[in-house]
DOTI-931370 format. One record per residue (C-alpha): residue in one letter; x, y, z. Coordinates in steps of 0.2 Angstrom, whole numbers, plus 5000, padded with zeros to 4 digits. Layout:
BEGIN
AXYZ ...
END
This chain:
BEGIN
M542647765067 E541147875066 Q541547965082 E543347995075 S542548065059 K541448175069 A542848245078 Q543848275063 F542448375054 G542148475070 C543948525070 A543748585052 L542248695057 A543248765070 T544548815057 C543248925048 L542949015065 S544849045068 M544749225062 V543249255072 V544049195088 M545649295084 L544549455082 A543549425098 C545249405108 A545949565101 A546449695114 L545649845106 V543749835105 L542849915091 S541049905086 F540349925068 G540050095062 A539150155047 L539350035032 T538850155018 V540450185009 P540750264992 V541050154977 T542950134975 R543650074958 V545349994959 A546549974945 A546549794939 P548049694943 S549449684930 V549049514924 P548649444906 A546849464902 V545649314901 A544449324887 A542649314892 S541649174884 P540349234871 A539149114881 A539549214897 T537949274905 K537449454910 V538249464928 D539849354928 R540649434943 I541849364956 A541749414974 V543449414983 V543949425001 G545549525000 N547049475010 E546749625022 G544949575025 N543949685013 I542649625000 Y542949664982 T541949614966 M542749594948 D542549514932 R543449354927 A544949434921 G545249534937 G544649694930 D543149814933 V543549804951 V542349874964 Q542949884982 V541349844992 T542049885009 N543549995015 D543449995034 V544449845039 T545649915052 P547249845059 T547849855077 A549649905081 R550149725079 G549549715062 M548049605066 P546349665059 I544949705072 R543649705059 R543549595044 Y542349515031 M542149345026 F541049205018 P540449305002 N538949224994 W537949264979 S536049254977 P535549134963 D534849274952 S536649364955 R535849524960 Q536349524978 L538049474986 A537949435005 F539449425016 V539749415035 G540649555045 V541449525062 A542249635075 S543349615089 D541949645102 G541149485096 S539749565086 A539349505069 R538249555054 I537649485038 L537649625025 S537149625006 T537549734991 G537349734972 P538549654960 R539349814956 E538849924971 A539749974987 R538350014999 P538149865010 R536549855021 E536349755036 L535149605035 F535549525052 G536549585067 S537049505084 Q538149535099 D538449345103 M538049245087 V539249235073 P538649165056 I539749025050 Y538848975034 M537449055023 S536448985008 W535149094998 S533449024994 P533248974975 D532149114973 S533449234980 Q532149304993 R532949235009 I534549185017 A534649035028 F536149035039 L537048935053 A537649045068 Q538748985083 D538849065100 D540249065113 N539748895119 R539848825101 D537948795101 I537348805083 S535648875077 L534848885060 G534149055056 Y533449145041 V533349325036 N532349405022 G533449475007 D532649645009 G533049655027 S531249655033 G531449515046 G531849335049 G531849205063 E532549045070 L532148875063 G533048755074 Q534648705084 G535848565085 A537648515081 P538248465069 F536948555057 Y536748545038 F535348585027 S534648595009 W533448715002 A531848654993 P531848714975 D530148804978 S531048904992 G529648855004 S530548735016 L532248665021 I532848485025 S534148465038 H535248335045 V535648365063 G536748275076 G537748165065 S537547975064 R536147885073 R537447755077 A538447885087 S536947985094 A535147935097 D534648115095 A535248125076 F533848155064 V533348215047 G532048355048 S530948465038 H530848655042 T529548775036 F529248965039 D527648955048 G528348945066 A528048755067 D529348645075 P530448545064 R529648385058 D530648225060 L530648125044 N530947965053 L532547925044 A534047855054 P535447955047 S537147865044 N538847955042 F538548095030 L538448285031 A537248375020 P535548315013 A535048364995 F533348404987 S533148344969 P533048484956 D531248444954 G530848454972 R530048284973 E531348184982 V532748204995 L534448124996 T535048065012 A536047915019 I535347795032 M536047675044 G536047495040 A536147345051 T538047355050 E539247485043 R539347395026 D537447405025 N537347595026 A536347665011 L536247815000 V534347834998 A533047944989 S531447964998 D529848074996 L529748235006 D528948145021 G530448025022 N529347875015 N529547765000 A531447765002 R532347674988 T534147624989 L535347694976 A537047624983 K537747544999 F539347605007 A540447595023 G541347745030 M540947935026 L539747985011 A539548155002 F538348174987 N537448294976 W536248284961 S536748334944 P535848504939 D534648404928 G534248274941 R534648124930 Q536248074939 I537048084957 A538848104961 Y539448034977 L541048024986 V541447874998 T542847875010 P542847695017 N543947725032 N543247905037 R544947985033 I544748105019 G545748065003 Q546247885009 N545547754998 S544147874993 Q543147854977 I541947964967 H540447874959 L539147924947 V537447834948 D535847864938 A534447934948 D533547764946 G535047674955 R535647604939 N537347614930 D538347644946 R540247664941 V541847734949 I542447894940 A543847944951 E544947844963 D546547954964 S546248014981 P544748134978 I544248244992 A542948354985 F541848384970 F540748514962 W539548494947 S539748614932 P538148724930 D537748644913 G537948464921 T539148404908 K540648404919 L541148364937 G542548464944 Y543448374958 M544948404969 A546248264973 I547748254983 A549148284971 R550248134968 G551948154975 N551448284988 E552248285005 G550648285015 R548848245017 L547248335021 L547248395039 P545548475043 V546148525060 S547048695060 A547248815045 P549148845047 A549448655047 Q548348635033 A549248765022 A550948685026 T550548515022 L549148505008 R549448504990 I547948474979 E547448464960 W545948524951 K545348384939 V543848384927 Y542848234923 N541848244907 V540148154909 S539848114890 D541448024887 G542247984904 S543848084900 V544848164914 L545748334912 S547148374925 L547248564929 S548048664942 R549048594957 F549148714972 T549148734990 P547448804996 S547348965006 D546648935023 D544948995019 F544748895003 G545448745012 A544148755025 I542748725013 I543548565005 P542848445019 Y541148515016 S540948514997 D539248424998 Q538548575008 Y539548714998 G539148634982 Q537348684985 S537748864990 L539348924983 R539948934965 V541748884961 W541248864942 S541049004930 P539149024925 D539648964907 S540548804914 T542148844906 A543248894921 L543548854939 L544048964953 Y545148944968 S546249034981 A548048974983 R549449004995 E550949084986 R552749054989 D552949214999 N551549145011 T550249275004 T548649214995 A547949244978 V546449204968 Y546549104952 V545449064937 V545848904927 D545248884910 V544548704908 A544948694889 S546748754890 G547148704907 Q547948884909 A547748964927 R547849144928 R548149244944 I546749384945 A546949454962 S547649444979 G546449364991 S546049225003 M544349174996 A543249194981 A541549154974 W540849164957 S539049234953 W537749104948 Q537349204932 
END
């Protein structure tokens, strides 16, 4: 079962790289040129305005990957648009030979990082300000393509996973000012979590110990030392998670049998592990922003969405209860910790989640945003939609993306998603949690909300 799960999730990772592979195979080869481009302000789409909440913070920007592959930023109404890049170029066949992807805001929302790839196989990590269009290079490579990024909590560094032609994955980092970086480890599959003090990372490498003797949970620092094995035998989960206060780490460890696998909180050395829940199958989890509760998603048969449940448990292991059993497939805590936004397979849909190929995914999957209110246990049903290929690719990894990518507005009043339209194009939507009303704000395949 765990071998099958590993294969399924590996295919989902390949989905994220499909555009990179397409570019690498393009007949016409171009390298990156200068990326200093003038600020281009674009007329806002003709859609009804979304009123900004009085509680909205000072940045409140959304980064969008346009359907043609350029990066834009805008407000939550789709207005005040800044075109960050304007050099995506098509071939004679209409395929881009340069495009941008994976927009990622720093926690202080002063920088937006994203990845640029070209048809010669080169890739770069670039950054710019929230209303600027002068990207600067932080990292460049001719053979390693960044596939995932996460800013440090202090917004000073970016840790990223990069993959080469042999599908080998390395964990690297680069300073946010472009002053340097380095490599911290290698392995596959690879997931990690930043310490709240930004001084170290915890990783989960190699999958389950039951499937691979080399699987481990490790600690990485920036002093050049090798990763330190925490002597935890990982079970079937993806991303570890530091507690908000930095004192504990959540992982899932292997039991004597499948049913004895356990969600545990340990100290930073992997010691004093305390069991919070037992499970069989696949597990995904994340702390609430205040650290008082933990949400976890269990899929007993390792097939996403089938007999799956989301639980909430207090940080001391008490009061474990099921909050969703309607085929949930991903979840994200609201910034204020009062709500849990989750995606479920829409009832009555014709298909199921297929983390295999993007075209197949878009053709078969229909999901629904729902919001669980922590205070009273009520559930609101919001938008039903078919995700864009890029948005669909993050769904199997919501535990990892929940630590690095914002789909919630900074004031916890709205959710963001990118959907496939009836004409097979894709568009970005903002759905208001109170009213349930979804508004189309821009054309685009992927979007990310600023943290502030």
